[in-house]
N, C-alpha and C positions, 0 to 999 in steps of 0.2 A: 534433236538430243535423244528423245525417246521413239523415234520412228522405228527403229529396228527391234523394238521390244514387243513381246506378245501383249495383247490388250490386258489380261490378268496381272502379268508382271508389271506392265506400265501403271496400272491402278494401284497396285501395292507400293510401288516407288514413290508415286505422288503422295499417297497416305503417309508415308515415313517422313517425307519432306515437309509435308503440312505440320505433322507433330513436332518436328524439330524447330520449325519457325515459330509455332505457337509458344513452344518451351522457351526459346530465345527471347521473345517479346515479353513474357512473364518475368523472365530474370531481369532484364533490363528495367522494367516497371519497378521490380521490387528494389533494384539498386538505386534507382532515381529517388524512390520513396525514402529508402534508408538514408541516402546523402542529404535530404532535405527535412528530415524528421525532427531536428532540433527545434523546439518550439519557441516563439518569442517569449521572452519572460513576462509573466503576468504582472501587471502594475501592483506593487506591494503596499500602496498607501490607500487602497481601497478595500477594506474588509468587506467580504460577502458572508452569506449564510454559511452556517457550520453543519456538517454532517459527521456523526459519530458512528463508527464501523465497530460492531461487537468482535469478540474473539471467538475462539474455538467452542462450538455448542450454541452460539447465538443468543445468549442471555443478555437481555438489555436492562436488567435490574440495576446493576452498578452504574451503567452508563447514564441512566435516568438522573442519578445524583448529580453527576457531572454536568449533564445537560442543564439541569436546574441552576447549577452554579454559574454556567456561561450566560443563561439567559438573564440571571441577575446582573450580569456584566453588559446587558443591553443586546446580545446576540440573538439572532434567529437560529435555532438549533432544531435539527432533525436526527432522531435515532434511527438507523437503518435496520429494518427487520431482515434477517438473512433468510434465503430461501430453505425450505426443508428444516432441518434441525441445526443448521450451521455447521455440519460435520462433513459436508460434501466438498466437491471440487472447489478450490479457492478462485479458480478462473470463473467459475459460474457465479461465485459470490461477487467478483468484480463486475460481471455483467449486471448484476442487481444494483450495485453501486452506480454504475453508469446510467442506468434508468432513474435511480433516484436523484442524481444530479441533475439530469434533464428536466425532471419534475420540479425540483426546487428552483431551478433557473427560470423554467416557465412560470412558477408562481410569483417570484419575487422581481423578475427582471434583471437580476444581478448579473454582472459581467464574469464573475469568477465566484469560486467556492473555497472554503477552508476545510480540510478533511482531518479529523482525529481518529486514528485507527489503533484500537486496543488489542494488544496481543497479536493473534494471527489476523486481526483486522488491519494491522499495519502492512502485512504482506498484501492483502487484498487491495489497500490504497496504492501500493506500489505497483501491482499488476494493472489496475486501472490506469495509472499514470503512463507506464511504459507500453502497454499493449492496446489500450483503448482510447486513446487521444486525450486522457486527462491531464497530459502536460501542458495543454493549452487552455485548461479550464480551472485548474487548481492554483490557488494563491499560496496557500501554506499546506503542507503535509506534515502533521505532528503525529508521531508513533509513541505509544505507551507500552513499554516492556514487549516489544515485537521481536520474535525470534527471527531476526533478519538472516542469520546463518544457521537457523535451525535449533533445536533443543534435543538433549540427549534423552530426555524422557520420551520423546515421540520415538526416536530411535529404538530405545530399549522396549517400548511397547510393541513396536512392529517386530522385533527379533522375538521377544518372549511369547507374545500372544497375537499373531497377525490378524486372526479373524476378529479380534476386539480393537483394532486400530483402523478406523475408517480412512477414507480417502484423504481427508484434510490433515488427519493425523500422521499418515504416511508422508504427505507433502511437507510437514514441519520436520521431519527427520533431517540431520545435518547433511546427508548425502543424497537428498531426494533430487530427482530430475528438475523438478519445478525450482528449487533454489539454486541449482547449478546454472539454470538458464536465466533466472532473474538476475543473479550476481555476477554473471559472465562479463557484462559490459559496465557502464556507468551506473553505479547503484543510486545516484541522485541526479537523473537527467535534467536537461535544461527545461525551464518552465517555472515550476513551483520552487519555493524555499522549504528545505526540509529541516525538521527538528527531531531528534530522537531522545526521549525521555526515559530513564530506566533507573531500577534499583538495585543496589547490591545484595539485597536480602531477597532477590527473586527466586522463589523455589520451584517454579514451573519452567520458566526459561533458563535452562541450565547448559552451559554456564551463563551467568547474567549478562556478561559482556557480549553475548551473541547479539544483544540488542543494539550494539554499536552499527552505525551505518556510515559507510565512507562518503565523505562529502557533505553530511548533514552536521549542524550544530548539535552536539552531543551535551545533554544535561543529566548528570547523575543526582538523584534525589538527595543523597547524603553529602554531596558537595555544596548543597544549599543549606540544608539543615543537618549537621553531623549525627544528631541524636534521633533522626527519623527512623522509625521502625517498619515503615511501610513495606509490605510484600506485595506479590504479583496482583492479587485480587484487590488490594488496597489502592492501586493506582488509579482506580476510577471512582474512588469514594473518599479520599484522602483531601482534606481542605488544601493542605500545601501543595499537592500535585495539580489541583484545580487552579490554584493561584498561578503555578508555573506555566500550566496550559494558557490560561487567559492572558498572561504576560507575553506568550509568543504568537498570540493570535491578534494583537493590536495593529494599529496602522503603521507603527514603527517597525523597522526590520527585526528579526528575530535577535535576541540579545543573550549573551553569555551572563550566567548568574554566579554569585558567590555567597558565602556565609553572611555577608554584609545585607542580603536581601531576605534573610530567613524570617526575621520578625514580621517585616512588612507583607510578605506573601502567606505566611501562616495565619 
């Protein structure tokens, strides 16, 4: 086939063919991987250790309050320290979560974990599930006031003062590439059970219903206690919210709540 070609031209043609073949093999591999990527649902009746993921800025102060409440409920709880100052790439933060999950499973021998992601931490949890194999390791993913579809505050900050809006801030803008990619497919892939908890008085995630997650059990704090005045920051320190979170992390499946549950959970 190549006998009539000059040696230099023959080598060039063979090199091109090798590249095409390699690219085809990679494409086939990715297609097969994607077609089998649905994880087997994690057993829902075996609660494992809990990891709490902070929001933008990485502060763990409020999450320590929630952690103590969950420990009082008998759970093994780890608060994840974010790399740097918690304002960098959310995908790098997802890698930190992946490492923390491996460490917790190695320490406890648990078969799965429960993840509670506060604010941007909810997006970190979703990135871990969808991109790093967390769909086969997470039993529950509970998000608290997570800007699943962005927050206009981040978009405004990027428009008004681009230099003052670090990468994680840019990724939280409603039209960011990260959010478009994360929400392009199934927002709640197979594997864990998802719960989204949010408040109508959220002044950071704007509009507040950006915290809704398609396919998740959605719980609005005011639908449980109509007089709740909890804001975004209060989601990790409010006793009612702690009660709601603990309820969703039990061995029983996630459950919708109503005003009849207000007094019990508060």
